[in-house]
ROSEGU-393820 format. One record per residue: residue number from 0; residue in one letter; x, z, y of N, C-alpha, C in turn. Coordinates in pm, whole numbers, plus 50000, padded with zeros to 5 digits. Example, Ala and Ser with C-alpha at 12.3 -4.5 7.8 and 13.67 -1.06 7.14 Angstrom:
2
<rec 0; "a"; <51319; 50780; 49431>; <51230; 50780; 49550>; <51320; 50780; 49670>>
<rec 1; "s"; <51285; 50708; 49775>; <51367; 50714; 49894>; <51290; 50787; 50003>>
# end
This chain:
207
<rec 0; "m"; <52012; 62218; 91683>; <51855; 62251; 91569>; <51844; 62486; 91621>>
<rec 1; "v"; <51988; 62434; 91520>; <51999; 62607; 91567>; <51980; 62697; 91693>>
<rec 2; "a"; <52002; 62639; 91735>; <51989; 62757; 91897>; <51842; 62716; 91887>>
<rec 3; "k"; <51819; 62683; 91913>; <51672; 62700; 91883>; <51591; 62786; 91794>>
<rec 4; "r"; <51637; 62745; 91736>; <51606; 62860; 91549>; <51610; 63004; 91643>>
<rec 5; "e"; <51724; 63008; 91661>; <51705; 63167; 91712>; <51621; 63168; 91833>>
<rec 6; "v"; <51630; 63089; 91895>; <51539; 63136; 92055>; <51384; 63204; 92000>>
<rec 7; "k"; <51324; 63114; 91883>; <51226; 63123; 91819>; <51223; 63277; 91768>>
<rec 8; "l"; <51318; 63298; 91746>; <51376; 63387; 91640>; <51371; 63538; 91725>>
<rec 9; "f"; <51444; 63539; 91818>; <51437; 63634; 91929>; <51323; 63661; 92019>>
<rec 10; "t"; <51263; 63534; 92034>; <51099; 63577; 92075>; <51033; 63645; 92000>>
<rec 11; "s"; <51060; 63606; 91900>; <50915; 63643; 91798>; <50974; 63780; 91798>>
<rec 12; "a"; <51112; 63808; 91775>; <51156; 64040; 91739>; <51116; 64100; 91884>>
<rec 13; "l"; <51129; 63966; 91987>; <51088; 64028; 92134>; <50931; 64085; 92111>>
<rec 14; "k"; <50865; 63962; 92036>; <50736; 64044; 92131>; <50683; 64113; 92035>>
<rec 15; "a"; <50681; 64149; 91851>; <50713; 64250; 91814>; <50713; 64411; 91858>>
<rec 16; "f"; <50878; 64371; 91908>; <50885; 64559; 91966>; <50816; 64577; 92103>>
<rec 17; "q"; <50759; 64450; 92176>; <50659; 64491; 92276>; <50544; 64555; 92223>>
<rec 18; "c"; <50477; 64475; 92139>; <50365; 64563; 92067>; <50418; 64677; 92004>>
<rec 19; "n"; <50428; 64706; 91937>; <50521; 64874; 91847>; <50532; 64910; 91999>>
<rec 20; "n"; <50561; 64884; 92074>; <50567; 64965; 92251>; <50436; 65054; 92292>>
<rec 21; "r"; <50347; 64929; 92265>; <50179; 64927; 92305>; <50163; 65060; 92214>>
<rec 22; "i"; <50175; 64982; 92081>; <50072; 65070; 91992>; <50091; 65249; 92056>>
<rec 23; "v"; <50262; 65246; 92017>; <50365; 65404; 92015>; <50267; 65491; 92209>>
<rec 24; "m"; <50286; 65401; 92291>; <50167; 65433; 92358>; <50039; 65519; 92366>>
<rec 25; "a"; <49942; 65362; 92296>; <49877; 65402; 92267>; <49813; 65496; 92239>>
<rec 26; "q"; <49922; 65537; 92087>; <49857; 65616; 91982>; <49895; 65829; 92051>>
<rec 27; "r"; <49969; 65812; 92186>; <49958; 65901; 92298>; <49861; 65971; 92363>>
<rec 28; "k"; <49782; 65899; 92263>; <49638; 65933; 92356>; <49530; 65934; 92265>>
<rec 29; "h"; <49411; 66032; 92263>; <49347; 66054; 92139>; <49241; 65932; 92206>>
<rec 30; "l"; <49184; 65893; 92090>; <49016; 65785; 92077>; <48975; 65891; 92108>>
<rec 31; "d"; <48942; 65827; 92148>; <48753; 65873; 92240>; <48604; 65767; 92216>>
<rec 32; "d"; <48489; 65854; 92170>; <48433; 65779; 92122>; <48372; 65692; 92157>>
<rec 33; "f"; <48413; 65601; 92172>; <48351; 65467; 92280>; <48436; 65390; 92188>>
<rec 34; "l"; <48603; 65436; 92144>; <48659; 65349; 92092>; <48633; 65358; 92000>>
<rec 35; "r"; <48615; 65469; 91955>; <48650; 65445; 91783>; <48494; 65385; 91754>>
<rec 36; "g"; <48437; 65330; 91805>; <48262; 65300; 91798>; <48308; 65123; 91758>>
<rec 37; "r"; <48418; 65136; 91891>; <48466; 64956; 91863>; <48540; 64927; 91790>>
<rec 38; "i"; <48574; 64983; 91706>; <48660; 65005; 91653>; <48537; 64990; 91469>>
<rec 39; "i"; <48516; 65118; 91461>; <48400; 65048; 91375>; <48349; 64981; 91326>>
<rec 40; "g"; <48272; 64873; 91481>; <48203; 64822; 91455>; <48237; 64685; 91456>>
<rec 41; "r"; <48337; 64656; 91487>; <48462; 64510; 91380>; <48431; 64522; 91313>>
<rec 42; "l"; <48512; 64653; 91222>; <48503; 64627; 91069>; <48440; 64594; 91037>>
<rec 43; "e"; <48343; 64629; 91068>; <48166; 64637; 91002>; <48144; 64517; 90987>>
<rec 44; "c"; <48173; 64420; 91092>; <48182; 64302; 91128>; <48166; 64165; 91076>>
<rec 45; "g"; <48345; 64240; 90992>; <48407; 64145; 90917>; <48556; 64139; 90958>>
<rec 46; "r"; <48606; 64167; 91079>; <48754; 64126; 91101>; <48827; 64287; 91000>>
<rec 47; "n"; <48917; 64139; 90930>; <49054; 64262; 90936>; <49136; 64394; 91005>>
<rec 48; "q"; <49157; 64493; 90971>; <49218; 64662; 91037>; <49401; 64520; 91148>>
<rec 49; "l"; <49458; 64398; 91087>; <49550; 64431; 91095>; <49491; 64379; 91260>>
<rec 50; "e"; <49370; 64253; 91248>; <49365; 64203; 91324>; <49282; 64298; 91458>>
<rec 51; "v"; <49242; 64377; 91388>; <49139; 64465; 91518>; <49264; 64599; 91557>>
<rec 52; "s"; <49413; 64592; 91457>; <49493; 64680; 91580>; <49529; 64609; 91608>>
<rec 53; "e"; <49534; 64449; 91623>; <49654; 64428; 91730>; <49568; 64327; 91847>>
<rec 54; "e"; <49400; 64370; 91846>; <49292; 64311; 91943>; <49334; 64381; 92049>>
<rec 55; "l"; <49262; 64579; 91977>; <49333; 64695; 92051>; <49442; 64757; 92047>>
<rec 56; "v"; <49531; 64666; 92007>; <49653; 64824; 92079>; <49682; 64931; 91995>>
<rec 57; "i"; <49577; 64962; 91845>; <49644; 65089; 91791>; <49758; 65074; 91680>>
<rec 58; "a"; <49741; 65120; 91661>; <49840; 65155; 91495>; <49747; 65093; 91423>>
<rec 59; "q"; <49809; 65036; 91260>; <49695; 65006; 91189>; <49635; 65128; 91099>>
<rec 60; "s"; <49759; 65225; 91129>; <49702; 65328; 91012>; <49605; 65444; 91078>>
<rec 61; "v"; <49621; 65423; 91153>; <49503; 65501; 91270>; <49409; 65464; 91211>>
<rec 62; "i"; <49336; 65321; 91249>; <49187; 65231; 91251>; <49193; 65224; 91033>>
<rec 63; "s"; <49303; 65259; 90947>; <49306; 65300; 90826>; <49242; 65366; 90830>>
<rec 64; "r"; <49290; 65514; 90942>; <49177; 65661; 90870>; <49104; 65650; 90900>>
<rec 65; "l"; <49026; 65591; 91031>; <48924; 65618; 91067>; <48806; 65564; 90998>>
<rec 66; "w"; <48830; 65431; 91015>; <48729; 65316; 90808>; <48747; 65400; 90703>>
<rec 67; "q"; <48874; 65494; 90658>; <48855; 65567; 90569>; <48696; 65720; 90576>>
<rec 68; "r"; <48731; 65754; 90651>; <48647; 65826; 90739>; <48544; 65798; 90708>>
<rec 69; "f"; <48500; 65707; 90804>; <48411; 65736; 90845>; <48289; 65665; 90705>>
<rec 70; "q"; <48394; 65570; 90618>; <48347; 65570; 90450>; <48302; 65714; 90394>>
<rec 71; "d"; <48343; 65769; 90437>; <48332; 65884; 90378>; <48219; 66010; 90349>>
<rec 72; "d"; <48198; 66012; 90527>; <48154; 66063; 90538>; <47985; 66010; 90723>>
<rec 73; "g"; <48040; 65915; 90714>; <47959; 65826; 90852>; <48015; 65884; 90954>>
<rec 74; "n"; <48081; 66001; 90958>; <48165; 66052; 91057>; <48230; 65957; 91168>>
<rec 75; "v"; <48263; 65894; 91302>; <48365; 65861; 91343>; <48467; 65911; 91501>>
<rec 76; "s"; <48364; 66080; 91475>; <48393; 66165; 91611>; <48481; 66269; 91583>>
<rec 77; "r"; <48540; 66329; 91657>; <48719; 66340; 91685>; <48673; 66456; 91540>>
<rec 78; "c"; <48771; 66505; 91567>; <48679; 66664; 91487>; <48802; 66784; 91603>>
<rec 79; "y"; <48727; 66916; 91587>; <48852; 66987; 91601>; <48833; 67145; 91542>>
<rec 80; "s"; <48996; 67143; 91514>; <48954; 67258; 91431>; <49042; 67404; 91513>>
<rec 81; "t"; <48981; 67428; 91626>; <48923; 67542; 91755>; <48824; 67542; 91765>>
<rec 82; "c"; <48761; 67481; 91752>; <48627; 67494; 91835>; <48585; 67608; 91779>>
<rec 83; "r"; <48491; 67762; 91832>; <48439; 67885; 91806>; <48366; 67783; 91713>>
<rec 84; "p"; <48249; 67873; 91637>; <48152; 67841; 91580>; <48016; 67916; 91602>>
<rec 85; "r"; <47944; 67791; 91603>; <47844; 67829; 91683>; <47676; 67973; 91647>>
<rec 86; "v"; <47684; 68048; 91769>; <47652; 68188; 91806>; <47446; 68159; 91673>>
<rec 87; "t"; <47404; 68067; 91754>; <47287; 68021; 91736>; <47311; 67930; 91621>>
<rec 88; "t"; <47160; 67962; 91490>; <47125; 67889; 91390>; <47056; 67765; 91426>>
<rec 89; "p"; <47047; 67692; 91340>; <46924; 67602; 91414>; <46829; 67654; 91378>>
<rec 90; "n"; <46778; 67776; 91315>; <46671; 67830; 91350>; <46638; 67914; 91444>>
<rec 91; "e"; <46705; 67956; 91517>; <46737; 68079; 91666>; <46714; 67905; 91745>>
<rec 92; "d"; <46734; 67844; 91643>; <46726; 67744; 91832>; <46583; 67655; 91843>>
<rec 93; "r"; <46530; 67637; 91700>; <46396; 67633; 91805>; <46310; 67780; 91796>>
<rec 94; "y"; <46354; 67915; 91750>; <46284; 68012; 91775>; <46266; 68021; 91920>>
<rec 95; "l"; <46393; 67963; 91980>; <46436; 68028; 92235>; <46331; 67932; 92204>>
<rec 96; "a"; <46310; 67768; 92206>; <46257; 67623; 92229>; <46116; 67705; 92210>>
<rec 97; "v"; <46057; 67751; 92064>; <45977; 67805; 92104>; <45898; 67910; 92149>>
<rec 98; "t"; <45981; 68004; 92206>; <45954; 68101; 92292>; <45920; 68098; 92466>>
<rec 99; "a"; <46002; 67914; 92489>; <46027; 67848; 92606>; <45917; 67809; 92637>>
<rec 100; "k"; <45837; 67719; 92571>; <45740; 67593; 92574>; <45614; 67757; 92559>>
<rec 101; "r"; <45610; 67858; 92517>; <45428; 67971; 92498>; <45452; 67989; 92635>>
<rec 102; "n"; <45616; 68049; 92684>; <45596; 68087; 92837>; <45676; 67977; 92930>>
<rec 103; "r"; <45644; 67944; 92973>; <45733; 67854; 93066>; <45820; 67982; 93122>>
<rec 104; "r"; <45707; 68050; 93191>; <45866; 68115; 93300>; <45937; 68178; 93283>>
<rec 105; "s"; <45986; 68283; 93173>; <46033; 68336; 93116>; <46182; 68273; 93134>>
<rec 106; "t"; <46263; 68368; 93204>; <46430; 68409; 93253>; <46482; 68337; 93080>>
<rec 107; "a"; <46596; 68286; 93132>; <46714; 68307; 93069>; <46725; 68474; 92961>>
<rec 108; "s"; <46747; 68530; 93031>; <46708; 68640; 93006>; <46640; 68723; 92945>>
<rec 109; "d"; <46589; 68684; 92979>; <46427; 68717; 92895>; <46451; 68702; 92762>>
<rec 110; "l"; <46382; 68540; 92734>; <46428; 68441; 92571>; <46571; 68541; 92482>>
<rec 111; "s"; <46712; 68578; 92597>; <46822; 68542; 92573>; <46744; 68723; 92431>>
<rec 112; "r"; <46686; 68777; 92583>; <46623; 68946; 92475>; <46549; 68922; 92349>>
<rec 113; "q"; <46497; 68836; 92405>; <46373; 68793; 92301>; <46374; 68794; 92132>>
<rec 114; "l"; <46567; 68657; 92152>; <46600; 68688; 92051>; <46667; 68776; 91939>>
<rec 115; "s"; <46695; 68839; 92052>; <46767; 68981; 91993>; <46711; 69048; 91910>>
<rec 116; "s"; <46582; 69072; 92012>; <46454; 69157; 91917>; <46441; 69154; 91816>>
<rec 117; "a"; <46375; 68981; 91791>; <46342; 68934; 91736>; <46506; 68883; 91534>>
<rec 118; "n"; <46608; 68883; 91570>; <46702; 68851; 91455>; <46824; 68926; 91505>>
<rec 119; "s"; <46823; 68990; 91609>; <46943; 69092; 91552>; <47031; 68984; 91704>>
<rec 120; "t"; <47046; 68874; 91740>; <47174; 68771; 91764>; <47130; 68876; 91915>>
<rec 121; "t"; <47309; 68875; 92000>; <47277; 68833; 92109>; <47330; 68677; 92187>>
<rec 122; "v"; <47324; 68618; 92226>; <47343; 68536; 92347>; <47366; 68541; 92474>>
<rec 123; "s"; <47429; 68474; 92492>; <47464; 68426; 92674>; <47328; 68396; 92747>>
<rec 124; "k"; <47324; 68417; 92798>; <47219; 68287; 92897>; <47292; 68154; 92935>>
<rec 125; "q"; <47413; 68176; 92962>; <47470; 67992; 92989>; <47460; 67927; 92835>>
<rec 126; "t"; <47361; 68011; 92738>; <47381; 67986; 92568>; <47242; 67927; 92583>>
<rec 127; "v"; <47175; 67997; 92623>; <47023; 68035; 92601>; <46998; 67812; 92669>>
<rec 128; "y"; <47076; 67815; 92820>; <47062; 67681; 92900>; <47067; 67584; 92788>>
<rec 129; "t"; <47172; 67660; 92740>; <47275; 67485; 92683>; <47210; 67478; 92544>>
<rec 130; "r"; <47088; 67571; 92503>; <47074; 67479; 92386>; <46862; 67432; 92417>>
<rec 131; "l"; <46877; 67489; 92471>; <46755; 67432; 92578>; <46748; 67314; 92674>>
<rec 132; "g"; <46850; 67321; 92749>; <46910; 67172; 92783>; <46958; 67073; 92688>>
<rec 133; "h"; <47003; 67109; 92566>; <47015; 67012; 92348>; <46838; 66947; 92403>>
<rec 134; "i"; <46786; 66968; 92397>; <46610; 66956; 92330>; <46527; 66970; 92502>>
<rec 135; "g"; <46626; 66935; 92608>; <46549; 66826; 92683>; <46483; 66938; 92780>>
<rec 136; "l"; <46456; 67111; 92801>; <46375; 67130; 92854>; <46500; 67184; 92966>>
<rec 137; "y"; <46431; 67199; 93080>; <46576; 67314; 93204>; <46499; 67361; 93267>>
<rec 138; "a"; <46556; 67485; 93392>; <46461; 67541; 93436>; <46418; 67511; 93516>>
<rec 139; "r"; <46337; 67497; 93634>; <46253; 67422; 93699>; <46193; 67482; 93752>>
<rec 140; "r"; <46167; 67456; 93941>; <46048; 67492; 94042>; <45924; 67450; 93997>>
<rec 141; "p"; <45845; 67493; 93983>; <45743; 67454; 94006>; <45626; 67403; 94100>>
<rec 142; "v"; <45569; 67225; 94083>; <45545; 67197; 94214>; <45482; 67207; 94292>>
<rec 143; "r"; <45490; 67250; 94411>; <45414; 67290; 94534>; <45293; 67180; 94597>>
<rec 144; "c"; <45200; 67205; 94541>; <45091; 67093; 94564>; <45005; 67201; 94728>>
<rec 145; "v"; <44952; 67141; 94811>; <44872; 67150; 94885>; <44693; 67132; 94905>>
<rec 146; "p"; <44676; 67242; 94823>; <44489; 67192; 94831>; <44417; 67075; 94927>>
<rec 147; "l"; <44431; 66933; 94944>; <44423; 66886; 95095>; <44240; 66838; 95051>>
<rec 148; "t"; <44179; 66975; 95111>; <44053; 66912; 95145>; <43949; 66848; 95195>>
<rec 149; "a"; <43852; 66824; 95226>; <43792; 66694; 95393>; <43828; 66713; 95496>>
<rec 150; "t"; <43876; 66888; 95466>; <43868; 66977; 95634>; <44031; 66918; 95640>>
<rec 151; "h"; <44084; 66892; 95576>; <44249; 66952; 95603>; <44309; 66750; 95639>>
<rec 152; "c"; <44180; 66682; 95584>; <44233; 66551; 95589>; <44228; 66515; 95767>>
<rec 153; "r"; <44076; 66568; 95741>; <44000; 66525; 95926>; <44064; 66593; 96081>>
<rec 154; "l"; <44140; 66704; 95951>; <44232; 66747; 96079>; <44386; 66769; 96122>>
<rec 155; "r"; <44392; 66664; 96025>; <44568; 66558; 96008>; <44584; 66466; 96034>>
<rec 156; "l"; <44401; 66422; 96082>; <44395; 66261; 96174>; <44382; 66280; 96305>>
<rec 157; "a"; <44338; 66446; 96284>; <44319; 66460; 96442>; <44445; 66460; 96509>>
<rec 158; "c"; <44565; 66533; 96497>; <44712; 66563; 96526>; <44764; 66455; 96491>>
<rec 159; "s"; <44789; 66372; 96416>; <44773; 66235; 96425>; <44744; 66157; 96591>>
<rec 160; "r"; <44657; 66106; 96545>; <44506; 66057; 96650>; <44584; 66124; 96806>>
<rec 161; "e"; <44630; 66313; 96758>; <44668; 66338; 96964>; <44803; 66290; 96957>>
<rec 162; "h"; <44932; 66303; 96869>; <45024; 66296; 96946>; <45075; 66147; 96894>>
<rec 163; "a"; <44998; 66029; 96901>; <45065; 65934; 96830>; <45125; 65844; 97023>>
<rec 164; "l"; <45059; 65900; 97114>; <45170; 65819; 97221>; <45222; 65899; 97329>>
<rec 165; "w"; <45271; 66044; 97215>; <45396; 66124; 97283>; <45531; 66027; 97301>>
<rec 166; "t"; <45585; 66018; 97340>; <45687; 65999; 97408>; <45773; 66055; 97379>>
<rec 167; "p"; <45950; 65998; 97362>; <46031; 66070; 97226>; <46103; 66201; 97303>>
<rec 168; "q"; <46057; 66169; 97460>; <46124; 66326; 97525>; <46023; 66421; 97510>>
<rec 169; "q"; <45843; 66383; 97507>; <45796; 66453; 97436>; <45820; 66537; 97314>>
<rec 170; "w"; <45880; 66468; 97178>; <45894; 66505; 97071>; <46055; 66568; 97077>>
<rec 171; "s"; <46166; 66602; 97168>; <46215; 66677; 97156>; <46223; 66807; 97193>>
<rec 172; "c"; <46126; 66823; 97198>; <46079; 66985; 97293>; <46006; 66963; 97120>>
<rec 173; "v"; <46023; 66946; 97030>; <45953; 67010; 96903>; <46085; 67043; 96746>>
<rec 174; "i"; <46104; 67070; 96767>; <46142; 67149; 96577>; <46085; 67161; 96499>>
<rec 175; "f"; <46156; 67084; 96434>; <46102; 67079; 96275>; <46205; 67121; 96171>>
<rec 176; "y"; <46178; 67179; 96083>; <46235; 67189; 95962>; <46121; 67207; 95774>>
<rec 177; "d"; <46209; 67242; 95673>; <46195; 67130; 95552>; <46129; 67368; 95451>>
<rec 178; "e"; <46143; 67402; 95605>; <46135; 67583; 95527>; <46258; 67580; 95400>>
<rec 179; "c"; <46332; 67576; 95429>; <46466; 67573; 95350>; <46519; 67733; 95303>>
<rec 180; "r"; <46506; 67833; 95216>; <46532; 67967; 95211>; <46674; 67889; 95114>>
<rec 181; "f"; <46753; 68047; 95163>; <46864; 68053; 95098>; <46890; 68223; 95133>>
<rec 182; "s"; <46951; 68242; 94949>; <47039; 68346; 94971>; <47134; 68385; 94965>>
<rec 183; "l"; <47187; 68464; 94968>; <47361; 68553; 94942>; <47354; 68595; 94845>>
<rec 184; "q"; <47263; 68638; 94752>; <47248; 68734; 94582>; <47312; 68583; 94477>>
<rec 185; "s"; <47325; 68633; 94429>; <47302; 68514; 94258>; <47145; 68509; 94243>>
<rec 186; "d"; <47069; 68585; 94253>; <46999; 68584; 94172>; <46831; 68539; 94325>>
<rec 187; "s"; <46799; 68449; 94311>; <46702; 68412; 94461>; <46590; 68432; 94463>>
<rec 188; "r"; <46554; 68552; 94327>; <46427; 68605; 94351>; <46299; 68426; 94326>>
<rec 189; "r"; <46360; 68336; 94215>; <46215; 68256; 94296>; <46201; 68230; 94117>>
<rec 190; "t"; <46078; 68133; 94098>; <45996; 68120; 94016>; <46037; 68041; 93974>>
<rec 191; "f"; <46084; 68033; 93889>; <46130; 67882; 93763>; <46023; 67802; 93586>>
<rec 192; "i"; <45979; 67686; 93559>; <45939; 67703; 93506>; <46047; 67633; 93413>>
<rec 193; "w"; <46029; 67564; 93250>; <46083; 67519; 93176>; <46040; 67416; 93171>>
<rec 194; "r"; <46077; 67278; 93143>; <45969; 67204; 93168>; <46128; 67081; 93178>>
<rec 195; "a"; <46039; 66942; 93065>; <46161; 66824; 93038>; <46121; 66707; 93173>>
<rec 196; "p"; <46190; 66690; 93232>; <46307; 66643; 93384>; <46161; 66472; 93341>>
<rec 197; "g"; <46093; 66528; 93429>; <45933; 66328; 93430>; <45861; 66379; 93427>>
<rec 198; "t"; <45821; 66553; 93298>; <45635; 66542; 93234>; <45663; 66628; 93331>>
<rec 199; "p"; <45474; 66591; 93347>; <45369; 66618; 93453>; <45355; 66768; 93396>>
<rec 200; "l"; <45323; 66885; 93482>; <45323; 67012; 93472>; <45168; 67034; 93482>>
<rec 201; "p"; <45167; 67113; 93372>; <44972; 67157; 93387>; <44959; 67198; 93468>>
<rec 202; "p"; <44859; 67223; 93527>; <44758; 67277; 93645>; <44793; 67412; 93725>>
<rec 203; "r"; <44811; 67530; 93599>; <44863; 67632; 93573>; <44959; 67661; 93685>>
<rec 204; "e"; <45063; 67541; 93629>; <45139; 67601; 93739>; <45163; 67550; 93859>>
<rec 205; "h"; <45104; 67526; 93875>; <45101; 67430; 93983>; <45118; 67535; 94104>>
<rec 206; "h"; <45110; 67591; 94197>; <45102; 67635; 94326>; <45169; 67591; 94476>>
# end
């Protein structure tokens, strides 16, 4: 009887040691936002901190601090004390967005200069790309559309009928290419426009 009790105590102590060891290992890694959301979700569903701690193998003190912070300001994202302050204000971000939408062919350098002239705030091209990317605007090539008229359709049909019976040997003498451009410089001199993915372009932007 005593031996069974000792075995039971030893087993419980071993499980506690293994649990604490896993918790220490888990503490060495920072919690990502997804895991923080899982913790808060379980606590909001009525689970207690001890249950969540054992299930996710995270120290209860960490869960307690996260829950307290969520109750204080509703934020669960990790705070970075070394992050740099934003160069632009929300008003300046809106200015960049409005300017880019008014002139979709303006470059990041153009927008940077306009912001500097308007508000005396100097930003890099990358900052312009980042701010506009936050609202879904990206520099993209204009859609190239060939104006297909009735004449074009007739000529294309005649060409397809003319080559319908060509053999593979005849086609092997034809070179196909997609007219890709290659540039050895950082500036390809292409014209880009600011637009959101999947949005149609105004007719004036097609060429």
